[in-house]
C-alpha positions in Angstrom: 67.2 25.1 36.8 66.5 28.9 37.0 64.9 30.3 40.0 63.5 33.8 40.6 63.3 35.1 44.2 60.9 38.0 44.8 61.0 39.9 47.9 60.0 43.5 48.9 63.6 44.7 48.7 67.0 43.6 48.1 68.8 45.8 50.7 69.8 44.0 53.9 67.1 44.9 56.3 66.8 41.8 58.4 67.0 38.0 58.4 65.0 37.4 55.2 67.3 39.5 53.1 70.3 37.8 54.6 68.9 34.4 53.8 68.1 35.3 50.1 71.6 36.9 49.9 73.3 33.6 51.0 71.0 31.7 48.5 72.7 33.7 45.7 76.0 32.2 46.7 75.0 28.8 47.7 72.7 27.7 44.8 74.9 28.3 41.6 77.6 25.7 42.6 74.7 23.2 42.8 73.8 23.9 39.2 71.0 26.3 40.0 70.9 29.7 38.5 69.2 32.2 40.8 67.9 35.8 40.4 66.6 38.1 42.9 64.0 41.1 42.3 63.1 43.6 45.0 59.5 44.5 44.3 57.2 46.8 46.2 54.2 49.0 45.6 54.7 52.8 46.4 52.1 55.3 47.7 51.2 56.2 44.0 50.2 52.7 43.1 53.2 52.0 40.9 55.9 49.5 41.6 59.5 50.0 42.5 62.0 47.2 41.3 65.6 46.6 42.0 67.7 43.7 40.7 70.3 41.9 42.9 73.7 41.9 41.1 72.3 43.3 37.9 71.3 47.0 38.5 71.9 48.8 41.7 69.5 51.6 40.8 65.9 51.1 41.5 63.3 51.7 38.6 59.6 52.6 38.7 57.1 50.9 36.6 53.4 51.8 36.3 50.8 49.3 37.6 49.4 48.9 34.1 52.8 47.7 32.8 54.2 45.6 35.5 52.7 42.2 34.4 54.1 42.6 31.0 57.5 43.5 32.4 57.7 40.4 34.7 56.5 38.0 31.9 59.2 39.3 29.7 61.8 39.0 32.5 60.7 35.4 33.2 61.1 34.6 29.4 64.5 36.3 29.2 66.0 34.4 32.2 64.3 31.2 31.4 62.7 31.1 35.0 61.5 27.6 36.1 60.3 28.3 39.5 59.3 31.5 41.3 60.2 31.8 45.1 58.1 34.3 46.9 59.5 35.6 50.3 58.1 38.8 51.8 55.7 40.0 49.1 52.1 40.9 49.4 50.3 42.1 46.2 47.3 39.8 45.2 47.1 41.2 41.9 50.6 40.3 40.9 50.7 37.0 42.6 47.6 36.0 40.8 49.3 36.9 37.4 52.5 35.1 38.4 50.5 32.0 39.3 49.4 31.7 35.6 53.0 31.8 34.4 55.2 29.6 36.5 55.1 27.2 39.4 55.6 29.1 42.6 56.8 28.3 46.3 56.5 30.6 49.3 58.7 31.2 52.2 57.0 33.0 55.0 60.0 34.1 57.2 57.6 35.4 59.8 53.9 34.4 60.5 52.8 37.2 58.2 51.2 34.5 56.1 48.4 34.2 58.8 48.9 37.6 60.7 47.9 41.0 59.5 50.5 42.4 62.0 53.0 40.0 60.5 54.7 38.9 63.7 52.1 37.7 66.2 53.1 40.4 68.8 51.2 43.0 70.8 53.6 46.0 71.0 51.6 48.0 73.5 51.3 45.1 76.2 54.4 43.4 74.9 52.6 40.2 74.8 52.5 37.3 72.2 49.3 37.0 70.3 48.1 33.4 70.7 45.0 33.9 68.6 44.4 32.7 65.1 43.7 35.7 62.8 40.1 36.7 62.6 37.7 39.6 63.2 39.4 40.2 66.5 42.4 41.6 64.6 40.5 44.7 63.9 40.2 45.4 67.5 43.7 44.3 68.5 45.4 46.4 65.7 44.1 49.5 67.5 44.2 48.5 71.2 47.6 46.6 71.0 49.2 48.5 68.2 50.2 45.2 66.3 50.1 47.0 63.0 49.8 50.3 61.2 46.6 51.8 62.4 45.6 53.9 59.2 42.3 52.5 58.1 43.3 51.8 54.7 46.5 49.9 55.6 44.6 47.9 58.3 42.1 46.8 55.6 44.9 46.1 53.2 46.9 43.9 55.6 43.7 42.1 56.6 42.8 41.5 52.9 46.3 40.4 52.0 46.1 37.5 54.7 42.6 36.6 53.6 43.9 36.2 50.0 47.1 34.3 50.8 45.2 31.7 53.1 42.1 31.3 51.0 43.4 31.7 47.5 47.1 31.8 47.2 48.3 28.9 49.3 46.2 26.3 47.3 48.1 27.6 44.3 51.6 27.4 45.7 53.3 24.1 45.0 54.8 24.3 48.6 54.9 26.6 51.5 58.4 26.2 53.1 58.6 27.2 56.7 61.8 27.5 58.8 60.5 26.4 62.3 57.9 24.4 64.1 56.4 27.6 65.4 55.6 29.0 62.0 54.3 25.7 60.8 51.8 25.4 63.7 50.8 29.0 63.3 50.1 28.3 59.6 48.1 25.4 60.6 46.1 27.3 63.2 45.4 29.9 60.5 43.7 27.6 58.2 46.7 26.3 55.9 46.7 22.6 55.2 49.6 20.7 56.7 50.1 18.8 53.5 51.1 22.1 51.9 53.8 22.8 54.4 57.4 21.7 54.2 59.8 22.4 57.2 63.3 23.2 56.1 65.1 25.2 59.0 67.6 27.9 58.5 71.3 27.3 58.4 74.4 29.3 59.5 77.5 30.1 57.8 79.4 30.6 61.1 82.5 28.5 61.1 82.9 26.0 63.8 85.0 27.1 66.9 85.7 25.7 70.4 87.7 28.8 71.5 87.0 30.4 74.7 87.9 33.8 76.5 91.6 34.2 77.3 91.2 37.3 79.6 90.0 35.4 82.7 86.4 36.8 82.3 83.1 35.0 81.7 81.4 36.8 78.9 77.7 36.6 78.3 77.0 37.7 74.7 73.8 39.4 73.3 73.7 40.0 69.5 70.7 41.8 68.1 68.7 45.1 67.8 68.1 47.1 70.8 64.4 47.3 70.6 61.6 46.2 73.0 60.8 42.9 71.4 64.5 41.7 71.7 64.3 41.7 75.5 67.5 43.3 76.4 66.1 45.1 79.3 64.8 41.9 80.7 68.3 40.4 80.3 70.0 43.1 82.2 67.4 43.1 85.1 67.9 39.3 85.3 71.7 39.7 85.4 72.1 42.6 87.9 72.4 40.3 91.0 74.9 38.0 89.2 77.0 40.8 87.9 77.1 42.5 91.2 78.1 39.3 93.0 80.9 38.4 90.5 83.0 41.0 88.9 84.6 38.3 86.6 81.3 38.2 84.7 80.8 40.6 81.7 77.7 41.2 79.6 78.7 42.1 76.0 75.8 43.7 74.0 76.4 43.8 70.2 73.8 46.0 68.3 72.0 49.3 68.4 68.5 50.6 68.1 65.8 52.7 69.6 66.3 51.6 73.2 69.9 52.4 73.4 69.3 55.4 75.7 67.1 53.4 77.9 69.6 50.7 78.2 72.5 52.9 78.9 70.2 54.5 81.7 69.4 51.1 83.1 73.0 50.2 83.2 74.1 53.5 84.9 71.3 53.1 87.4 72.8 49.7 88.5 76.2 50.9 88.6 77.4 48.4 85.9 79.2 50.5 83.5 82.4 48.3 83.8 80.5 45.0 83.4 77.8 45.7 80.8 79.5 46.9 77.6 77.5 48.4 74.7 79.6 47.6 71.6 77.3 49.0 68.9 77.1 47.2 65.7 80.0 45.0 64.6 81.2 43.7 61.4 80.6 39.8 60.7 84.3 39.0 61.6 84.1 40.9 64.8 80.9 39.2 65.8 82.5 35.8 65.1 85.5 36.7 67.4 83.0 37.7 70.2 81.1 34.6 69.8 84.1 32.5 70.1 85.2 34.3 73.3 81.7 34.1 74.7 81.1 31.7 77.8 77.2 31.9 77.4 75.0 33.3 74.6 71.8 35.0 75.8 68.7 35.3 73.6 66.0 37.1 75.5 63.6 37.9 72.8 60.1 38.3 74.3 58.2 38.2 71.0 57.8 35.1 69.0 61.0 34.8 67.0 60.2 32.8 63.8 63.6 31.1 64.5 66.6 32.9 65.8 69.7 32.4 63.8 72.0 33.8 66.5 71.2 30.7 68.4 72.6 28.3 65.9 75.6 30.5 65.3 76.2 30.1 69.1 75.9 26.4 68.8 78.3 26.3 66.0 80.8 27.9 68.3 79.9 25.3 71.1 78.4 27.9 73.3 75.4 27.2 75.7 72.4 29.3 75.0 69.9 30.6 77.5 66.7 32.1 76.0 63.0 32.7 76.8 60.8 30.0 75.4 59.2 31.9 72.5 58.2 31.2 68.9 60.6 29.0 67.0 63.5 29.0 69.6 62.5 25.5 70.7 63.2 24.3 67.1 67.0 24.6 67.9 67.4 25.1 71.6 66.8 21.7 73.3 66.1 22.1 77.0 68.7 20.8 79.3 70.7 19.6 76.3 72.1 22.6 74.4 71.0 25.2 77.0 68.0 26.4 78.9 64.6 27.5 77.8 62.8 29.5 80.4 59.4 30.9 80.8 58.9 34.3 78.7 59.8 37.3 80.8 60.6 35.2 83.9 63.7 37.1 85.0 64.2 34.9 88.1 64.3 31.8 85.9 66.6 33.5 83.4 69.0 34.4 86.1 69.0 30.9 87.7 69.7 29.3 84.4 72.7 31.7 83.7 73.9 31.2 87.3 73.9 27.4 87.0 76.0 27.6 83.8 78.4 30.1 85.3 79.0 27.8 88.4 79.4 24.6 86.5 82.0 24.9 83.7 81.7 21.2 82.9 77.9 21.6 82.2 78.5 24.7 80.1 81.1 22.9 78.0 78.8 19.7 77.6 75.9 21.7 76.4 78.1 23.6 74.0 79.4 20.5 72.5 76.0 19.1 72.3 74.8 22.3 70.5 77.7 22.0 68.1 76.9 18.4 67.2 73.2 19.4 66.6 74.2 22.4 64.5 76.6 20.4 62.3 73.9 17.7 61.7 71.0 20.0 60.9 71.9 23.5 60.4 74.6 23.5 57.9 74.1 25.0 54.3 74.4 21.5 52.7 71.4 20.1 54.6 69.2 23.1 53.8 70.2 23.5 50.1 69.7 19.8 49.3 66.1 20.0 50.6 65.4 23.3 48.9 66.6 21.9 45.4 64.3 18.9 46.1 61.3 21.5 46.7 62.1 23.2 43.5 62.3 20.0 41.5 59.0 18.8 42.9 57.4 22.1 41.9 58.6 21.7 38.4 57.6 18.1 38.2 54.1 18.8 39.6 
């Protein structure tokens, strides 16, 4: 079986690219040859292509020649199924539908949201509306998408095309969380077309804990508004000031770094809130093992939240705001605590409860590890993915 993945890019820009990269390693041992094209339209209307593992240099192909190029590539590689990730060109998709069976993986709610992630950036609120004409208003008032008129229309038109024309032609739409599945249904996609196959983690299991006598609360992610680090720090200020043996480790970087540093300094917490910047995979694993609690304070609707299942694999309880797909893996009162979005008091109370009850923290961590081993390991995901591919070919 030969699978072609198509995404806008092959450079690692986020969770989508990490996922596709891991498939390049995991599918071949199962007898599945896998290829990955990065394909995106430029400002001139032509297309930029990059090929994972074949050619590190991008190439440009005129819009009039792209279909022929893709057809020849499918023939050369003997592709059986095309797997679409983040790719939005209606013209190319229509042509590909005529050539091979196709499935789609919306890694965010872009499939039913012109702004792609159901988040109003200006007010920092989650959009709970199904896409519709209101989007034209909210794109401007809530800044949930690029506001150039042509780009607004293109984003809207792409969603209309996918929901009304593309989805009926896909053999399956594979979603990674209950949240994305429910948003798709609200947006008009038939439940029969949707297949739930949650993400997995490559994080090795661990039951290690800190040996420095401190209780480490760990955050891993970008320092941007939607990740909610500023809410996390505000919630933890009373706890950190009360107990000098509690430390907040922040791994990541981003536009909010200066603001976060100022927030730390204003509260006199420079010795207890440590900004580590970005760390390599091995270093993150070490910090995850050392953590007492992992915090996941995103205030926008995360489609899933892989950091959460990484924490569970290391037997760490997780405390998070109840947004998006987090509830897919974080079981309230069993593997950690889900609290109301932006409720700093509830977040603080949940963390304090775990800090004061080591047996509870240990039990929740163990529960999370058992759940992760049962549901969020590569073997479970890959087995179901191959079944989806096989069904696409058979149908």
